[in-house]
C-alpha positions in Angstrom: 13.6 31.5 28.2 11.8 29.6 25.4 9.4 26.8 26.4 10.4 23.1 26.2 7.9 22.7 23.3 9.6 25.4 21.4 13.1 24.0 22.1 11.9 20.5 21.0 10.4 22.0 17.8 13.7 23.9 17.1 15.7 20.8 17.5 13.3 18.6 15.5 13.6 21.3 12.7 17.2 20.1 12.2 16.0 16.7 11.2 15.3 16.0 7.5 11.7 15.8 6.3 10.2 12.4 7.3 12.8 11.7 10.0 10.9 9.9 12.7 11.9 10.4 16.3 10.9 9.6 19.9 11.1 11.1 23.3 14.6 9.9 23.9 15.8 12.2 21.1 15.0 15.2 23.4 16.2 14.1 26.8 19.0 16.6 26.6 16.3 19.3 26.7 14.3 18.0 29.7 13.3 15.0 31.7 11.2 12.2 30.2 7.9 13.2 31.8 8.3 16.8 30.7 9.3 15.7 27.1 6.3 13.4 26.9 4.0 16.2 28.0 5.6 18.6 25.4 5.2 16.0 22.6 1.6 15.6 23.6 1.0 19.3 23.4 2.8 19.6 20.1 0.7 16.7 18.7 -2.5 18.4 19.8 -1.3 21.6 18.1 -0.6 19.6 14.9 3.0 20.7 14.9 3.9 17.1 15.3 2.2 13.8 14.4 2.3 10.6 16.4 2.4 7.9 13.8 3.0 4.9 16.1 3.4 4.3 19.8 6.4 6.4 20.8 7.2 7.5 17.3 6.6 11.0 16.0 7.3 13.1 12.9 7.3 16.8 12.4 4.5 18.1 10.3 5.2 20.5 7.5 3.9 24.0 7.1 2.2 24.7 3.7 0.1 27.6 2.4 -3.0 25.5 3.0 -2.0 24.4 6.5 0.1 21.8 8.1 0.5 18.4 6.5 2.2 15.0 7.1 5.6 14.4 5.6 6.0 12.1 2.6 5.0 8.6 3.8 7.6 6.9 1.6 10.4 9.1 3.2 9.2 8.1 6.7 9.1 4.4 5.7 12.6 4.5 4.2 14.0 5.8 7.5 11.9 3.4 9.6 13.2 0.5 7.4 16.7 1.4 8.3 15.9 2.1 11.9 14.1 -1.2 12.4 16.4 -3.1 10.1 13.3 -4.4 8.2 12.8 -4.0 4.5 9.5 -2.4 3.4 8.2 -2.7 -0.1 5.0 -1.9 -1.9 2.3 -4.5 -1.5 1.5 -7.5 -3.7 -1.7 -5.8 -4.8 0.3 -2.6 -5.9 2.7 -4.8 -7.8 0.0 -6.6 -9.7 -1.8 -3.4 -10.4 1.4 -1.8 -11.8 1.7 -4.7 -14.2 -1.9 -4.4 -15.3 -2.9 -7.7 -13.7 -5.7 -6.2 -11.5 -7.5 -2.9 -10.9 -8.0 -3.8 -7.2 -7.1 -1.0 -4.8 -6.6 -1.9 -1.1 -8.7 0.0 1.5 -5.5 1.7 2.7 -1.9 1.9 1.6 -0.1 -1.3 2.5 3.6 -2.2 2.5 5.2 -5.6 3.0 7.8 -6.1 5.7 9.8 -8.7 7.6 8.7 -7.1 10.8 5.4 -7.5 12.7 2.1 -6.2 11.4 1.7 -2.5 12.3 -0.7 0.3 11.5 0.9 3.7 11.2 -1.3 6.9 11.4 -0.5 9.9 9.3 -3.4 12.1 10.3 -6.4 11.0 8.3 -4.2 8.5 6.3 -3.5 5.1 7.8 -0.8 2.9 6.4 -0.5 -0.8 7.1 2.7 -2.7 7.4 2.1 -6.4 6.7 4.4 -9.2 7.7 5.3 -11.6 4.8 7.9 -14.3 4.2 11.3 -13.2 3.0 10.7 -14.3 -0.6 8.1 -11.7 -1.1 10.6 -9.0 -0.2 13.3 -9.8 -2.8 14.7 -7.3 -5.3 13.2 -4.1 -3.8 13.1 -1.3 -6.3 13.6 -3.7 -9.3 11.1 -5.1 -11.8 12.0 -8.6 -10.8 10.8 -8.0 -7.3 7.6 -6.4 -8.5 6.9 -9.5 -10.6 7.6 -11.8 -7.7 5.2 -9.8 -5.5 2.6 -9.8 -8.3 2.9 -13.6 -8.5 2.2 -13.7 -4.7 -1.0 -11.8 -5.4 -2.2 -14.0 -8.3 -1.2 -17.2 -6.5 -0.1 -20.7 -7.7 -3.1 -21.3 -10.0 -2.3 -18.3 -12.1 1.5 -18.1 -11.8 2.4 -19.9 -15.1 -0.1 -17.9 -17.1 1.0 -14.7 -15.6 4.7 -15.4 -16.4 3.7 -16.3 -19.9 2.2 -12.9 -20.2 5.1 -11.0 -18.6 8.4 -12.7 -19.4 8.4 -12.4 -23.2 8.2 -8.6 -23.0 11.1 -8.2 -20.6 14.5 -6.8 -21.5 17.3 -9.3 -21.4 18.7 -7.8 -18.2 15.2 -7.8 -16.4 14.7 -11.4 -17.6 18.0 -12.5 -16.2 17.3 -10.7 -12.9 14.0 -12.5 -12.6 15.4 -15.9 -13.4 18.1 -15.3 -10.8 15.3 -15.3 -8.2 14.5 -19.0 -8.7 16.5 -20.1 -5.6 14.7 -17.6 -3.4 11.0 -18.3 -4.3 8.6 -21.1 -3.7 8.6 -24.1 -6.0 5.3 -23.0 -7.7 7.2 -19.9 -9.0 10.6 -21.5 -9.5 9.3 -24.3 -11.7 7.6 -22.1 -14.4 10.6 -19.8 -14.2 12.9 -22.7 -14.9 10.8 -23.6 -18.0 11.8 -20.3 -19.5 15.5 -21.2 -18.9 14.9 -24.4 -21.0 13.4 -22.5 -23.8 16.5 -20.3 -24.0 
């Protein structure tokens, strides 16, 4: 009969890449204490990775050894699991728009949930709690601009918008302007000025 570790690995192999799981996913294979011990063994063998307390992912076999799954895939699943949006950081947003060349010490994502640090082997990823307005329009240019404004702050918001807005497509500009009711006054006011200009 195969070991509990092997049975756990076989079952975990049915999950898509980046699917996080915990001990409760394997209670049909053994009792909690035995499952915890098996997960500990698998982690030491680098067949699994403990990314946060009670949360594991299956590592992937490559010609050069085992590696962590794609971080973004894991975060997408955790976002749904925890019902918390996760978007790239304000620094990343500003850098993508050419407003800074600053690079954070570790990858950081913004979320409505609590601050957490996830560990993917040698790579640590921070989840940083922010107010809801910094999480608007995920995956859209308007959201990236709002997060970039959060990075530059109130003193530079108007100048930054003057640099960015004229180059936007009509659709992206309309999307950005539609965010006015969801952002602080120091962003909403200069956005409204663009409405007046037509």
